[in-house]
C-alpha positions as CSV (number, residue, x, y, z in Angstrom):
1,M,-163.1,-53.8,200.0
2,I,-160.3,-54.5,197.5
3,C,-162.3,-57.5,196.3
4,A,-165.5,-55.4,196.1
5,L,-163.8,-52.8,194.0
6,G,-162.2,-55.5,191.8
7,S,-165.7,-56.9,191.3
8,A,-167.0,-53.4,190.3
9,V,-164.1,-53.1,187.7
10,C,-165.0,-56.5,186.2
11,F,-168.8,-55.8,186.1
12,G,-168.3,-52.2,184.8
13,T,-166.1,-53.3,181.9
14,A,-168.4,-56.3,181.1
15,S,-171.3,-53.9,180.8
16,V,-169.7,-52.1,177.9
17,L,-168.9,-55.3,176.1
18,Q,-172.3,-56.8,176.7
19,A,-174.2,-53.7,175.6
20,V,-172.4,-53.7,172.3
21,A,-173.0,-57.4,171.8
22,A,-176.7,-57.2,172.7
23,R,-177.3,-54.5,170.2
24,A,-175.4,-56.5,167.5
25,A,-177.4,-59.6,168.3
26,A,-180.8,-57.9,168.0
27,E,-182.7,-59.0,164.9
28,P,-184.7,-56.4,162.9
29,G,-188.3,-56.4,163.8
30,A,-187.7,-58.4,167.0
31,G,-190.0,-57.8,169.9
32,A,-188.9,-55.6,172.8
33,G,-189.8,-58.0,175.6
34,V,-187.7,-60.7,177.3
35,D,-186.3,-62.9,174.5
36,P,-184.4,-66.0,175.5
37,A,-183.2,-66.4,171.9
38,L,-181.5,-63.0,172.2
39,L,-179.3,-64.4,174.9
40,L,-178.3,-67.4,172.6
41,R,-177.6,-65.0,169.8
42,A,-175.5,-62.8,172.0
43,L,-173.4,-65.7,173.1
44,R,-172.1,-65.9,169.5
45,Q,-170.6,-62.5,170.0
46,W,-167.0,-62.5,171.3
47,R,-167.6,-59.3,173.3
48,Y,-170.5,-61.0,175.1
49,V,-168.4,-64.0,175.9
50,A,-165.6,-61.8,177.2
51,G,-168.1,-59.9,179.3
52,L,-169.3,-63.2,180.8
53,A,-165.8,-64.2,181.7
54,L,-165.3,-60.8,183.4
55,D,-168.7,-61.3,185.2
56,G,-167.5,-64.7,186.4
57,L,-164.3,-63.2,187.8
58,G,-166.3,-60.4,189.3
59,F,-168.7,-62.9,191.0
60,V,-165.7,-64.6,192.7
61,F,-164.5,-61.3,194.0
62,Q,-168.1,-60.5,195.1
63,I,-168.4,-63.7,197.1
64,I,-165.1,-63.0,198.9
65,A,-166.2,-59.5,199.7
66,L,-169.6,-60.6,201.0
67,R,-167.9,-63.0,203.4
68,S,-166.0,-60.0,205.0
69,L,-168.1,-56.9,204.5
70,P,-171.7,-55.9,205.2
71,I,-174.1,-56.2,202.2
72,Y,-174.6,-52.5,202.0
73,A,-170.9,-51.8,201.4
74,V,-170.6,-54.5,198.7
75,G,-173.9,-53.3,197.1
76,A,-172.6,-49.7,196.9
77,A,-169.3,-50.9,195.4
78,L,-171.2,-52.8,192.7
79,A,-173.4,-49.8,191.9
80,A,-170.1,-47.9,191.5
81,S,-169.4,-50.2,188.5
82,L,-171.2,-47.6,186.5
83,A,-168.3,-45.2,187.1
84,V,-166.0,-47.9,185.7
85,T,-168.4,-48.3,182.8
86,A,-168.3,-44.6,182.1
87,V,-164.5,-44.5,182.1
88,V,-164.2,-47.6,179.9
89,A,-166.9,-46.3,177.5
90,A,-165.0,-43.1,177.2
91,R,-161.8,-45.0,176.4
92,L,-163.0,-47.8,174.1
93,L,-166.1,-46.4,172.5
94,G,-165.1,-42.7,172.2
95,V,-167.9,-41.5,174.5
96,R,-167.1,-38.1,175.8
97,L,-167.6,-37.4,179.5
98,S,-168.7,-33.9,180.5
99,G,-167.3,-32.1,183.5
100,T,-170.5,-32.9,185.4
101,E,-170.0,-36.6,184.6
102,W,-166.4,-36.6,185.8
103,T,-167.7,-35.0,188.9
104,A,-170.2,-37.8,189.3
105,V,-167.3,-40.3,189.0
106,A,-165.5,-38.5,191.8
107,V,-168.7,-38.4,193.9
108,V,-169.0,-42.2,193.6
109,C,-165.4,-42.6,194.7
110,A,-166.0,-40.3,197.7
111,G,-169.0,-42.3,198.7
112,L,-167.1,-45.5,198.6
113,G,-164.3,-43.9,200.7
114,M,-166.9,-43.0,203.4
115,L,-168.2,-46.6,203.3
116,G,-164.8,-48.0,203.6
117,L,-164.1,-45.9,206.7
118,S,-167.4,-46.6,208.4
119,S,-168.3,-50.2,207.6
120,G,-167.8,-52.8,210.2
121,E,-167.5,-56.6,209.8
122,E,-170.3,-58.6,208.2
123,G,-173.1,-59.6,210.5
124,H,-172.9,-63.0,212.0
125,A,-176.6,-63.8,212.0
126,A,-177.2,-67.0,210.0
127,G,-180.5,-66.1,208.6
128,S,-183.7,-68.1,209.1
129,D,-185.1,-70.9,206.9
130,A,-188.0,-68.6,206.2
131,L,-185.7,-65.9,204.7
132,R,-184.1,-68.6,202.5
133,W,-187.5,-69.6,201.1
134,W,-188.5,-65.9,200.7
135,M,-185.4,-65.3,198.6
136,L,-186.3,-68.3,196.3
137,G,-189.9,-67.0,196.0
138,I,-188.6,-63.5,195.1
139,A,-186.3,-64.9,192.5
140,V,-189.1,-66.8,190.8
141,G,-191.3,-63.8,191.0
142,I,-188.6,-61.6,189.4
143,L,-188.5,-64.0,186.4
144,L,-192.3,-64.1,186.0
145,I,-192.7,-60.3,186.3
146,G,-189.8,-59.7,183.9
147,T,-191.3,-62.0,181.4
148,A,-194.5,-60.0,181.4
149,A,-192.7,-56.7,181.1
150,G,-192.6,-57.0,177.3
151,R,-196.2,-55.9,177.1
152,L,-195.6,-52.6,178.9
153,P,-195.0,-49.2,177.2
154,E,-191.3,-48.6,176.3
155,R,-190.3,-46.4,179.3
156,A,-192.1,-48.6,181.9
157,R,-190.8,-51.7,180.2
158,A,-187.2,-50.5,180.5
159,L,-187.7,-49.6,184.1
160,V,-189.3,-52.9,185.0
161,L,-186.6,-54.9,183.2
162,G,-183.8,-52.9,184.9
163,L,-185.4,-53.0,188.3
164,G,-186.0,-56.8,187.9
165,A,-182.4,-57.4,186.9
166,G,-181.2,-55.4,189.9
167,C,-183.4,-57.3,192.2
168,G,-182.1,-60.5,190.8
169,F,-178.5,-59.5,191.4
170,G,-179.7,-58.4,194.9
171,V,-181.1,-61.9,195.6
172,V,-177.6,-63.2,194.7
173,E,-176.0,-60.9,197.2
174,V,-178.3,-62.1,200.0
175,A,-178.2,-65.7,199.0
176,V,-174.4,-65.9,199.2
177,R,-174.7,-64.9,202.9
178,L,-177.4,-67.6,203.5
179,I,-175.1,-70.4,202.3
180,D,-173.0,-71.4,205.2
181,D,-172.5,-75.1,204.5
182,V,-171.0,-76.1,201.2
183,S,-171.2,-79.8,201.5
184,P,-173.1,-81.5,198.6
185,S,-176.0,-82.7,200.8
186,A,-176.4,-79.2,202.4
187,L,-176.3,-77.4,199.1
188,L,-178.9,-79.6,197.5
189,T,-181.4,-78.9,200.4
190,N,-180.7,-75.2,200.9
191,P,-183.3,-73.0,199.1
192,A,-180.8,-70.2,199.0
193,V,-178.7,-72.1,196.5
194,Y,-181.7,-72.3,194.1
195,A,-182.5,-68.6,194.8
196,L,-178.9,-67.7,193.8
197,L,-179.2,-69.7,190.5
198,V,-182.7,-68.5,189.6
199,G,-182.0,-64.9,190.7
200,G,-178.7,-64.7,188.8
201,G,-180.0,-66.3,185.6
202,S,-183.1,-64.1,185.6
203,A,-181.0,-61.0,186.2
204,F,-178.7,-61.8,183.2
205,L,-181.8,-62.5,181.0
206,L,-183.6,-59.3,181.9
207,L,-180.5,-57.2,181.7
208,T,-179.6,-58.5,178.2
209,S,-183.2,-57.7,177.1
210,A,-183.0,-54.2,178.6
211,L,-179.6,-53.6,176.8
212,Q,-181.1,-54.6,173.5
213,R,-183.6,-51.8,173.0
214,G,-185.6,-49.2,174.9
215,S,-184.3,-46.6,177.3
216,V,-181.2,-48.3,178.7
217,T,-180.5,-45.3,180.9
218,T,-183.8,-45.9,182.7
219,A,-183.1,-49.6,182.9
220,T,-179.6,-49.1,184.3
221,A,-180.9,-46.7,186.9
222,G,-183.6,-49.3,187.9
223,M,-180.8,-51.9,188.2
224,V,-178.8,-49.8,190.5
225,L,-181.7,-49.2,192.8
226,G,-182.7,-52.9,192.8
227,E,-179.3,-54.2,193.6
228,T,-178.5,-51.8,196.4
229,I,-181.4,-50.7,198.6
230,G,-183.3,-54.0,199.2
231,P,-180.2,-56.2,199.9
232,A,-178.8,-53.5,202.2
233,L,-182.0,-53.5,204.3
234,V,-182.0,-57.3,204.5
235,G,-178.4,-57.3,205.7
236,V,-179.1,-54.7,208.4
237,I,-182.5,-56.0,209.6
238,W,-182.1,-59.8,209.3
239,L,-178.4,-60.6,209.0
240,G,-176.9,-58.3,211.6
241,D,-174.8,-56.0,209.4
242,R,-173.5,-53.0,211.4
243,T,-171.1,-50.0,211.1
244,R,-168.1,-49.0,213.2
245,D,-169.2,-47.5,216.6
246,G,-170.4,-44.0,216.1
247,L,-170.0,-44.0,212.3
248,G,-173.5,-45.0,211.3
249,W,-174.2,-41.5,209.9
250,L,-171.1,-41.8,207.7
251,A,-172.1,-45.1,206.3
252,V,-175.6,-43.8,205.5
253,T,-174.1,-40.7,203.9
254,G,-171.5,-42.7,201.9
255,F,-174.2,-45.2,200.7
256,A,-176.5,-42.4,199.5
257,V,-173.6,-40.5,197.9
258,A,-172.3,-43.5,196.0
259,V,-175.7,-44.6,194.7
260,A,-176.6,-41.0,193.7
261,G,-173.3,-40.7,191.8
262,A,-174.0,-44.0,190.1
263,L,-177.5,-42.9,189.1
264,A,-176.0,-39.8,187.5
265,L,-173.9,-42.1,185.3
266,A,-176.8,-44.4,184.4
267,R,-176.6,-43.5,180.7
268,F,-173.3,-45.4,180.4
269,G,-175.2,-48.6,180.7
270,E,-176.0,-48.0,177.0
271,A,-173.4,-48.4,174.2
272,P,-173.7,-46.2,171.1
273,A,-176.0,-47.7,168.6
274,D,-173.6,-47.1,165.8
275,T,-170.6,-48.9,167.3
276,P,-168.9,-50.4,164.3
277,E,-167.9,-54.0,164.1
278,P,-164.2,-54.5,163.4
279,A,-163.5,-55.2,159.7
280,V,-162.5,-58.7,158.7
281,P,-159.6,-58.7,156.2
282,G,-160.5,-60.0,152.8
283,T,-164.3,-59.3,153.1
284,P,-166.1,-56.6,151.1
285,D,-167.1,-53.4,153.0
């Protein structure tokens, strides 16, 4: 659980940095759909690179957590990264949190506390080959659907991009559990490895496009739903994730409370549009 929370801290801080970088990298008059060139432009921003470094560290923490905890517990902790995003945005970007929003942060923490008390060990089911192929198919489908999302109206576009990004991150969560042999020959023949790569890459591309323009609040809410509910069901139904004896009700309550609190903080997936770039000495204002 410490690793899961560490992952949430890394991802939540990275969101603020990447949101600012994605807005700075947007070109006037650029389309609102999925733009691979946007990702390349964002990579020239130091904030985006710093965010990627934090994402990498968070991913390491996530893998460790997924090897010890049920997917539903890790997923809820990752959704709680929005509470971290809210606090970091308040600190670094001057975003003011209302009393209701501070209450939502406390609600997220309470939900995670319930999950920590009720979650058992990860399930020991290995997962079938069919599930591995399904994860790869879903990852490819996420990329295709996300690419077509640029033609949708603004609100629907933001929701589809965010939901697609969340589902991509969810594929990563499940794929980690489906990789049990890390020898080179096994990795090359395991569909879950390719599902992890395609799902993670698609998620970053869709999320960067969502952060660029449109309703990022809607996109972030979709991401939270996509990365929590589906993977949690897969873990319980197909991978044997369970709770402590007699505490199933507490796990369900904690999961719902943590996700609800995260959704209440969804607007903090968006950085202020007028965030200034630091001045460079010797250059004109």
